[in-house]
C-alpha positions as CSV (number, residue, x, y, z in Angstrom):
1,M,-17.8,-61.4,-44.7
2,S,-17.9,-65.0,-45.9
3,R,-17.5,-66.2,-42.3
4,F,-20.5,-64.2,-41.2
5,R,-22.6,-65.8,-44.0
6,F,-21.5,-69.2,-42.9
7,V,-22.5,-68.5,-39.2
8,I,-25.9,-67.2,-40.4
9,S,-26.4,-70.2,-42.7
10,A,-25.5,-72.6,-39.8
11,A,-27.9,-70.9,-37.4
12,A,-30.7,-71.1,-39.9
13,L,-30.0,-74.8,-40.6
14,A,-30.0,-75.5,-36.9
15,V,-33.5,-73.8,-36.5
16,V,-34.9,-75.8,-39.4
17,T,-33.4,-79.1,-38.1
18,A,-34.8,-78.4,-34.6
19,S,-38.3,-77.9,-35.8
20,Y,-38.3,-81.2,-37.6
21,A,-36.7,-83.0,-34.7
22,Q,-39.8,-82.6,-32.5
23,A,-41.5,-85.7,-31.6
24,P,-45.2,-85.9,-32.4
25,A,-48.0,-85.9,-29.8
26,P,-51.2,-88.1,-30.0
27,G,-53.6,-86.4,-32.5
28,D,-50.9,-84.7,-34.5
29,S,-51.5,-85.2,-38.2
30,C,-49.4,-87.7,-40.2
31,S,-49.3,-88.8,-43.8
32,T,-48.4,-92.5,-44.2
33,L,-50.8,-95.1,-43.0
34,H,-49.3,-97.5,-40.4
35,A,-46.0,-95.6,-40.2
36,T,-44.4,-95.7,-36.8
37,T,-42.4,-93.2,-34.8
38,Q,-41.6,-92.5,-31.1
39,D,-43.0,-89.9,-28.9
40,A,-40.8,-87.6,-26.6
41,N,-40.8,-90.4,-24.0
42,G,-39.7,-93.2,-26.5
43,R,-43.2,-94.8,-26.7
44,T,-44.1,-96.2,-30.1
45,M,-46.9,-94.3,-32.0
46,W,-48.6,-95.4,-35.2
47,C,-50.2,-93.3,-38.0
48,N,-53.8,-94.5,-38.1
49,P,-57.1,-92.9,-39.2
50,T,-59.3,-91.3,-36.7
51,M,-62.3,-93.2,-35.5
52,T,-64.7,-90.2,-35.9
53,G,-65.0,-87.2,-38.3
54,D,-63.2,-87.4,-41.6
55,H,-61.0,-90.3,-40.6
56,S,-57.9,-88.3,-41.2
57,L,-54.5,-89.8,-40.3
58,V,-53.1,-88.9,-36.9
59,W,-50.5,-90.2,-34.6
60,Q,-51.9,-92.7,-32.0
61,Y,-50.8,-95.2,-29.5
62,G,-51.7,-98.8,-30.4
63,G,-50.8,-100.4,-33.7
64,P,-52.8,-101.1,-36.8
65,G,-56.2,-102.7,-36.1
66,E,-56.1,-102.2,-32.3
């Protein structure tokens, strides 16, 4: 029984890890101004406010002030 619990726990952890491992796309929300990450193709993206609307933070190409 304990081996079964271990397998189920490992599978659940893999699902949670995979969901966090997805690269963001332009326009996806973010929470830290000027943070950087890479998209699925390895291009650098920055967390910047939108130019229109409520100026919420989203992942964009082009660094701060561009």
